C-alpha positions in Angstrom: 17.8 -0.3 20.7 15.3 2.3 20.3 15.8 4.3 16.9 17.3 8.1 17.3 14.5 10.5 17.3 15.1 14.1 16.3 12.2 17.3 17.4 8.6 16.7 16.0 7.8 18.4 12.7 4.7 20.3 11.9 3.7 19.0 8.7 0.7 21.4 8.6 2.7 24.4 8.6 5.3 23.4 6.0 6.1 24.8 2.4 7.9 21.2 0.9 9.8 20.8 -1.7 9.4 17.0 -3.6 12.1 15.6 -6.1 11.2 13.3 -8.5 7.8 14.1 -8.0 6.3 12.7 -11.4 7.5 8.6 -9.9 6.0 6.4 -7.9 7.1 7.3 -4.4 7.4 11.1 -5.2 3.8 11.5 -7.0 2.6 9.7 -3.4 5.3 11.7 -1.3 3.4 15.0 -2.5 -0.2 13.2 -2.3 0.7 12.4 1.6 1.9 15.8 2.0 -1.4 17.6 1.2 -3.2 15.0 3.1 -1.1 16.0 6.1 -2.4 19.6 5.2 0.9 21.3 4.2 0.5 24.7 3.1 2.7 24.1 -0.2 4.0 21.2 -2.1 6.1 21.9 -5.1 6.2 18.7 -7.5 9.7 19.5 -8.5 10.5 17.0 -12.0 12.8 17.4 -15.2 9.4 17.7 -17.0 6.9 18.8 -15.1 4.3 19.0 -18.0 4.3 15.1 -17.6 3.4 14.9 -14.2 0.0 13.3 -13.5 -3.2 15.3 -13.3 -3.9 13.8 -9.8 -0.5 15.5 -8.6 -1.7 18.9 -9.6 -5.0 18.6 -8.4 -4.9 20.4 -5.3 -4.0 24.2 -5.3 -1.2 24.0 -3.1 0.8 21.7 -5.6 3.2 24.1 -7.7 4.9 22.2 -10.5 8.4 23.3 -10.7 11.1 22.2 -13.8 14.3 20.8 -12.1 17.0 18.9 -13.1 19.4 17.9 -9.6 21.8 17.0 -12.1 22.5 20.8 -13.5 23.5 23.3 -10.9 21.6 26.1 -12.6 18.3 24.2 -12.6 18.8 23.6 -8.8 19.3 27.3 -8.4 16.6 28.6 -10.4 14.2 26.0 -8.8 15.1 27.1 -5.4 14.7 30.9 -6.1 11.2 29.8 -7.3 10.7 27.4 -4.0 12.4 30.1 -1.8 9.5 29.6 0.9 10.9 26.0 1.6 11.3 24.3 4.7 11.3 21.1 4.1 13.2 19.1 1.0 12.1 15.3 0.0 15.2 14.3 -1.8 13.4 11.4 -3.8 14.5 11.7 -7.4 16.6 8.9 -8.0 17.7 6.3 -11.3 19.0 2.6 -11.1 20.8 0.9 -13.8 20.2 -3.3 -13.8 23.6 -5.0 -14.0 26.5 -6.3 -11.8 28.7 -4.0 -10.6 32.0 -5.5 -12.9 29.9 -6.2 -16.0 27.8 -2.7 -16.7 29.3 -0.3 -18.2 31.1 2.2 -16.7 28.8 5.1 -17.6 25.8 3.1 -15.9 27.2 3.4 -12.9 28.4 6.9 -13.2 24.6 7.9 -13.6 23.5 6.3 -10.9 26.3 8.0 -8.6 25.9 11.5 -10.8 21.9 11.4 -9.9 21.6 9.5 -6.6 24.5 11.1 -4.5 26.2 14.2 -6.6 22.2 15.2 -7.3 21.0 15.0 -3.5 24.4 16.6 -2.2 23.8 19.4 -5.2 20.3 19.8 -3.9 21.4 19.8 -0.1 24.3 22.3 -0.9 21.7 24.7 -2.3 18.6 24.5 -0.2 20.4 24.6 3.1 20.3 28.3 3.3 17.2 28.7 2.2 15.7 26.3 4.6 17.6 28.1 7.2 17.0 31.6 6.3 13.2 30.6 6.6 13.8 29.3 10.3 15.1 25.8 9.9 13.1 22.7 9.1 14.1 19.4 7.7 15.4 17.3 4.6 14.7 14.0 4.3 17.1 11.2 1.5 14.8 9.0 0.3 17.5 6.0 0.5 16.6 2.0 0.0 17.7 -1.1 1.8 20.0 -1.4 -0.5 22.0 1.2 1.0 22.7 -1.3 3.6 23.1 -4.5 1.9 23.8 -3.9 -2.1 22.4 -7.0 -4.8 24.0 -8.1 -7.3 21.6 -7.0 -10.2 21.7 -3.4 -9.0 25.2 -2.7 -8.7 25.8 0.9 -9.4 22.4 1.5 -7.9 23.3 0.1 -4.2 26.5 1.7 -4.2 24.9 5.4 -4.6 22.9 4.6 -2.1 25.4 3.6 0.1 27.1 6.8 -0.6 24.1 8.8 0.2 23.5 7.3 3.6 27.1 7.9 4.5 26.6 11.7 3.2 23.4 12.0 5.3 25.0 11.1 8.5 27.7 14.1 7.5 25.1 16.5 6.8 23.1 15.6 9.6 26.1 16.5 12.0 26.7 19.6 9.9 23.2 21.0 9.4 21.9 20.7 13.0 23.8 23.6 14.5 21.5 25.7 11.4 18.6 24.5 12.9 17.8 21.9 9.8 17.3 18.0 10.7 18.3 15.5 8.4 16.3 12.2 8.0 17.2 8.8 6.2 13.8 6.8 4.6 14.5 3.2 3.9 12.0 1.7 1.6 12.3 -1.8 0.3 11.1 -3.1 -3.1 7.9 -0.5 -3.9 5.4 -0.5 -7.1 7.2 2.4 -9.2 8.3 2.2 -12.9 11.5 1.7 -11.5 11.0 -2.0 -11.0 7.9 -2.5 -13.6 8.1 -6.1 -15.4 10.2 -7.4 -12.0 8.5 -10.4 -10.6 9.0 -9.4 -6.7 6.7 -8.5 -4.2 6.5 -4.6 -4.1 5.0 -2.2 -1.4 2.7 0.7 -2.2 4.2 3.8 -2.7 1.1 5.6 -1.1 1.9 3.3 1.6 5.5 4.2 1.9 4.9 7.8 1.5 2.3 7.7 3.9 4.7 6.3 6.3 7.8 8.6 5.4 6.0 11.7 6.1 4.5 10.1 9.7 8.1 9.4 10.3 9.5 12.6 9.5 6.1 14.4 11.7 7.0 12.2 14.5 10.9 13.0 14.4 12.7 9.7 13.3 16.3 10.2 12.1 16.0 6.8 10.1 12.1 6.2 8.9 11.5 2.3 8.0 8.6 2.6 6.2 7.0 -1.1 6.7 8.2 -4.5 8.0 10.6 -5.4 5.4 12.8 -2.4 6.2 12.3 -2.7 10.0 13.8 -6.4 9.4 16.6 -5.4 7.4 17.8 -2.2 9.1 17.7 -4.6 12.3 19.6 -7.4 10.8 22.1 -4.6 9.1 22.5 -3.4 13.0 23.2 -6.6 14.3 25.6 -8.2 12.0 25.8 -5.9 8.9 28.2 -8.6 6.7 26.0 -11.3 7.7 23.5 -8.7 5.6 25.4 -8.1 3.1 26.5 -11.9 2.3 22.7 -12.6 2.4 21.9 -10.4 -0.1 25.2 -11.1 -2.4 23.4 -14.5 -3.0 19.9 -13.0 -4.1 
């Protein structure tokens, strides 16, 4: 079954905001957008003074202080980035541990950042993007949104919540000229997975595929063979995929 598509997005005419721009995928998204010719890229982070120099080397990149868990920080950031038509919700956290074993505050932090922070950004950015003539929002999810792993129980649950929310806001924002896209990277070589001996994708490859998928108008962006395989398995038999992941 072919993947759903929206209208293509002209990256070269865009003004984009990337949350979590100091992380592996976020940093690579900033670079990928610049390579595609974006006019302005806001590299948002809680501590923008820690953004790598290579992120700031391009004059089109503007550092932006942003804590997606703080409503005032979100409001101020979007006042500074009032020209955006693209939003990449990439910021996230992950607590290692089982869903029944970890302290409840770990699960609450995963949900507060990954789900509520993303929703807060969408609510605040949607009127800005609509006022600029429309555009797109990309939620950087994970294949764990489709089936969770025991070692990342709270993270998996939070990403599954974002997947459901993505479908809801996709329908709600379509009449306002805003398309909403879900990206599904698998394990990626970022600080979040530092020290874990597993196969990991290159953040630059993942980010390039996300931006290319957006440009092509893919509603669900499957960044590599691994995410394509997991998504196909989920579509064919979600319970079988969940059981397989639960054993890992």
